[in-house]
C-alpha positions in Angstrom: 59.0 124.2 88.4 58.8 120.3 88.6 54.9 120.6 89.1 54.7 122.9 86.3 56.7 120.5 84.3 54.7 117.5 85.0 51.4 119.5 84.2 52.7 120.7 80.7 54.3 117.2 80.0 52.4 114.4 77.7 50.7 111.7 80.1 52.8 108.7 80.3 49.7 106.6 79.8 49.5 102.8 78.9 48.5 101.3 75.7 44.8 100.8 76.6 44.3 103.6 79.2 40.8 104.2 81.3 39.8 107.4 82.8 36.9 108.3 85.0 35.9 112.2 86.1 34.5 112.4 89.2 32.5 115.5 90.7 32.0 115.5 94.4 28.9 117.7 95.1 27.0 118.5 98.5 26.3 120.9 101.0 28.9 123.1 102.7 30.9 121.0 105.2 29.9 117.7 104.3 33.2 116.3 104.2 33.9 116.6 100.2 37.5 117.6 100.7 38.3 115.1 103.5 36.7 112.4 101.2 38.9 113.7 98.4 41.9 113.9 100.4 41.2 110.0 101.5 40.9 108.8 97.8 44.2 110.5 97.2 46.0 109.1 99.9 47.6 112.4 100.8 46.2 115.9 102.3 46.4 118.4 99.3 42.4 119.9 99.9 41.9 122.3 102.9 39.8 121.0 105.5 37.8 122.8 108.3 35.0 122.6 110.4 33.8 125.9 109.1 32.0 126.2 106.1 33.3 127.3 102.7 36.9 126.0 103.2 37.0 125.0 99.5 36.8 128.2 97.5 37.3 127.1 93.9 37.4 124.0 92.2 40.7 121.9 92.2 41.6 118.6 90.8 42.9 115.8 92.3 44.5 112.7 90.4 44.5 109.2 91.3 46.7 106.9 88.9 46.4 103.1 89.6 47.9 100.8 86.6 46.0 101.6 83.4 43.3 103.8 85.2 43.1 107.6 86.0 40.5 108.7 88.5 40.3 113.0 88.1 38.6 113.9 91.3 36.9 117.5 90.9 36.8 118.9 94.4 34.2 121.6 94.4 32.8 124.2 96.9 29.7 123.3 98.7 26.5 124.4 96.7 25.1 127.6 98.3 22.6 130.2 97.4 23.6 133.8 96.4 22.4 135.0 99.8 24.8 132.7 101.5 27.6 133.6 99.3 26.9 137.2 99.9 27.1 136.6 103.7 30.3 134.9 103.6 32.0 137.4 101.1 32.2 134.5 98.6 33.7 135.0 95.1 31.2 134.5 92.2 33.4 131.2 91.5 31.7 129.8 94.7 28.2 129.7 92.8 29.5 128.7 89.4 32.2 125.9 90.0 30.2 123.4 91.3 28.1 123.4 88.1 31.0 123.9 85.9 32.4 120.8 87.4 29.4 118.7 86.7 29.5 119.7 82.8 32.9 117.4 82.8 31.9 115.0 85.0 31.4 111.2 84.2 29.9 110.3 87.3 28.7 112.5 90.3 29.0 111.7 93.9 26.4 113.3 96.0 27.9 113.6 99.8 25.5 113.8 102.8 26.5 114.4 106.3 24.4 111.7 108.1 25.6 113.3 111.8 23.8 116.7 111.1 20.4 116.2 112.0 19.3 119.5 110.6 20.1 118.7 107.3 20.6 114.9 106.6 16.8 114.1 105.8 16.5 115.7 102.6 19.2 117.1 100.0 19.2 120.8 99.6 17.5 122.8 96.8 20.7 123.6 95.4 21.9 119.7 95.1 18.6 118.6 93.6 18.9 121.5 91.2 22.2 120.6 90.1 21.3 116.8 89.7 18.2 117.8 87.7 20.1 119.7 85.0 22.3 116.8 84.6 20.1 114.0 84.8 22.2 112.0 82.0 25.4 111.8 84.3 25.2 108.5 86.6 25.0 109.7 90.6 26.0 107.9 93.4 24.9 108.8 97.1 27.5 108.5 99.7 26.4 108.9 103.4 29.3 110.3 105.1 30.2 110.6 109.1 28.0 107.2 109.8 30.7 106.4 112.9 28.9 109.6 114.7 25.5 107.7 114.4 24.5 106.0 117.7 21.4 104.7 116.3 22.3 102.7 113.0 18.6 102.1 112.1 18.4 105.7 111.0 20.4 105.0 108.0 17.4 102.9 106.7 14.9 105.8 106.8 17.7 108.2 105.4 18.2 106.1 102.5 14.4 105.8 101.7 14.2 109.8 102.0 17.2 110.5 100.4 16.4 108.3 97.1 12.7 108.9 97.2 12.5 105.1 97.5 14.1 104.2 94.2 17.8 103.0 93.7 18.9 102.2 90.3 15.6 102.2 88.7 14.1 99.9 91.3 11.9 100.8 94.0 12.9 100.1 97.4 10.8 98.4 100.1 12.2 98.7 103.5 11.5 95.8 105.8 12.8 96.0 109.5 12.0 93.8 112.4 12.8 94.8 115.8 12.9 92.7 119.0 12.2 93.9 122.3 15.1 92.8 124.6 16.1 95.1 127.4 18.2 93.0 129.4 20.5 91.9 126.2 23.8 93.4 126.1 24.7 92.5 122.7 25.3 94.7 119.9 24.3 92.6 116.6 25.6 94.0 113.2 23.3 96.0 111.0 22.9 94.7 107.8 21.5 96.8 104.9 21.5 95.0 101.7 20.0 95.8 97.8 18.8 93.5 95.5 20.2 94.2 91.9 19.3 92.8 88.4 21.3 89.8 87.7 23.5 91.2 84.9 24.9 93.8 87.5 25.5 91.2 90.3 28.7 89.9 89.2 30.8 93.4 89.6 28.5 95.1 92.1 30.6 95.9 95.0 29.6 95.6 98.8 27.9 99.4 98.9 24.8 98.6 100.9 25.9 96.5 103.4 27.8 97.4 106.7 28.7 94.7 109.2 30.2 94.5 112.7 33.3 93.0 111.3 33.8 95.5 108.6 34.0 98.5 110.8 33.2 99.4 114.4 30.7 102.0 113.6 28.2 99.6 112.4 27.1 97.8 115.5 23.5 98.7 116.6 23.2 100.7 119.5 22.2 99.2 122.8 21.1 102.1 125.0 17.6 101.5 124.3 15.3 98.6 124.8 15.1 97.8 121.2 17.6 95.6 119.1 17.7 95.1 115.4 17.3 91.5 114.3 16.6 92.2 110.4 16.7 95.3 108.5 16.9 95.1 104.7 16.0 97.1 102.0 14.7 95.0 98.9 14.2 96.5 95.6 11.5 95.8 93.1 11.0 97.0 89.2 10.2 100.8 88.9 10.1 102.8 86.0 13.2 104.5 84.4 14.5 108.1 85.3 12.9 111.0 84.0 13.6 114.6 83.7 12.4 116.6 86.6 11.2 120.3 86.4 11.2 123.1 89.1 7.5 122.3 90.2 8.6 118.7 90.7 11.7 119.9 92.8 9.5 121.7 95.1 8.1 118.6 96.6 11.0 116.3 96.4 13.2 115.7 99.4 15.8 113.0 97.6 16.7 112.1 94.1 15.3 108.9 92.6 18.0 108.2 90.2 21.0 107.2 92.3 22.8 104.0 90.9 24.5 103.0 94.3 24.5 104.0 98.0 27.8 103.8 99.9 28.2 104.5 103.6 31.4 105.5 105.2 33.3 107.7 107.5 35.5 109.7 105.5 37.2 111.3 108.3 38.6 107.7 109.6 39.1 106.3 106.1 36.4 103.8 106.8 34.9 102.0 103.8 36.8 104.8 101.5 38.7 101.7 99.6 35.6 100.0 98.9 34.4 103.3 97.3 37.7 103.7 95.5 37.5 100.0 94.0 34.0 101.0 92.4 35.2 104.1 91.3 38.0 102.3 89.3 35.6 99.7 88.1 33.3 102.5 86.8 36.2 104.0 84.5 36.0 103.8 80.6 38.5 103.6 77.8 40.0 107.1 77.1 42.9 109.2 77.2 44.7 110.4 80.4 44.6 113.9 81.4 47.6 113.9 83.5 51.2 112.4 84.0 51.1 109.7 86.4 53.3 111.5 88.9 50.6 114.5 88.9 48.7 114.5 92.5 46.7 117.7 92.0 46.3 120.2 89.2 47.0 122.9 92.3 50.1 125.0 92.2 52.3 124.6 95.3 51.4 128.3 96.0 47.9 127.8 95.9 48.2 124.6 98.2 50.2 126.5 100.7 47.6 129.4 100.8 44.7 126.9 101.3 46.3 124.9 104.1 47.0 128.3 105.9 43.7 129.5 105.3 42.2 126.3 106.8 44.1 127.0 110.0 42.9 130.5 110.0 39.4 129.4 109.7 39.8 126.9 112.4 41.4 129.1 114.9 39.2 132.5 114.3 35.5 133.1 115.4 32.4 133.2 113.4 32.7 135.5 110.3 36.3 136.8 111.1 38.5 134.7 108.9 36.6 135.0 105.7 37.9 138.9 105.6 41.7 137.7 105.8 43.6 138.3 102.6 46.8 136.3 101.8 49.9 137.9 100.4 53.1 135.6 99.9 56.3 137.7 100.4 58.8 135.0 100.0 59.2 131.5 98.2 62.4 130.1 97.7 64.5 127.2 98.5 67.2 127.4 101.4 70.6 126.2 101.5 69.9 122.6 102.6 66.8 122.3 100.2 64.4 123.5 102.5 61.3 125.7 101.6 61.4 129.3 103.0 57.9 130.7 102.8 56.9 133.9 104.2 53.2 135.0 104.1 51.3 138.2 105.3 47.9 138.0 106.3 45.9 141.1 106.0 42.8 141.8 108.1 40.3 144.6 107.9 40.1 145.7 111.5 42.5 145.9 114.5 40.5 143.8 116.6 40.6 141.1 114.0 44.4 141.6 113.9 44.5 141.2 117.8 42.3 138.1 117.5 44.8 136.5 114.9 47.8 137.3 116.9 46.6 136.0 120.2 48.0 136.8 123.6 51.7 136.6 123.3 51.4 135.6 119.7 50.5 132.2 120.8 47.5 131.9 117.7 49.5 132.9 115.1 52.4 130.9 116.3 50.2 127.9 116.5 48.7 128.3 112.8 52.4 128.5 111.6 53.3 125.5 113.3 50.4 123.5 112.2 50.4 124.9 108.7 54.1 124.1 108.4 53.6 120.7 109.4 50.9 119.8 106.6 53.3 121.3 104.1 55.8 119.2 105.1 53.7 116.3 104.6 52.4 117.5 101.0 55.6 118.5 99.7 57.7 115.7 101.1 60.6 118.4 102.3 61.4 120.4 105.4 59.5 123.6 105.4 60.4 126.9 107.1 57.0 129.1 107.1 56.7 132.5 108.7 53.5 134.4 109.0 53.0 138.2 109.6 49.7 140.0 110.3 49.1 143.5 109.2 46.0 145.7 108.6 44.9 146.3 105.0 45.3 149.4 103.7 
């Protein structure tokens, strides 16, 4: 009731409000929901190592002084074939596109730890960007803490931007000094020259130093040491529209305005990105009351968190066939939240896996989901899960 009241109330905006609507897109499992949760400062979106944890678009709200950031957490961009394989709703294909229509800025998230996909943007992401070239876009390289050899970031930046950032051509200069006896780990610096008019308010986005975060030191396992690595920009032609034929030969997007490198799971450099987003906000009315954290209902948050745990503990494709039915949702005598949810599975073998030997699996899911719900709702939660066959 409280959430409904806040969502229906007129926003309590200041005299000169500013707003920025941000669409976060990328391949499944790139870390979009993890980044959204870090920007919000609280876990409201489900996170799992399995793909397609986020099943529909949901909005998160960050309100800071006179500025409101509206984060559009979207399902990973996928193809109709993959959507059918994972039994995904039609919304999984359309929601990312709908989010783009309402966005003032788009963050394209790339998992740099995945060596199979990191060297190019997916065709779905490129199609999405090419459909909305007028929306400013920012490249966010995620999970940089998992990279041992930091010089790979230079190559990735060049490939994912087609050598152009903010309308200026990148020139990669890298000098490596052979020194097998040295055990020092010098910091890797990646800098981008910018037009003088933009330099005053440009954040430290294309720069990582050893002092800033642990994951920025170069790897010393080999016999090379990065003594100087930089990206220098020179004038290039402005962005143009790209058709289907152009996209076939493209690995990256040449219209990114900025590049950020971070580790969303550990929260490294997320504040730098957040400050940048707050600076990009434009004058405009707020959409939500300042106390609203997400547009989701408490029941939707609950369903998402339980599904996250089911995805985590069941193998392969099994969890995608689970249907959730909430049988009880009420307040207990001491103010605690009492929730009973029935998990319906299509096969008896799936039911045995979900229950686990001696009920260990379902008990662990209930315990972990209950703890997450307490952190979200800031009250005691008594969660009971049942498992049954679909009729």
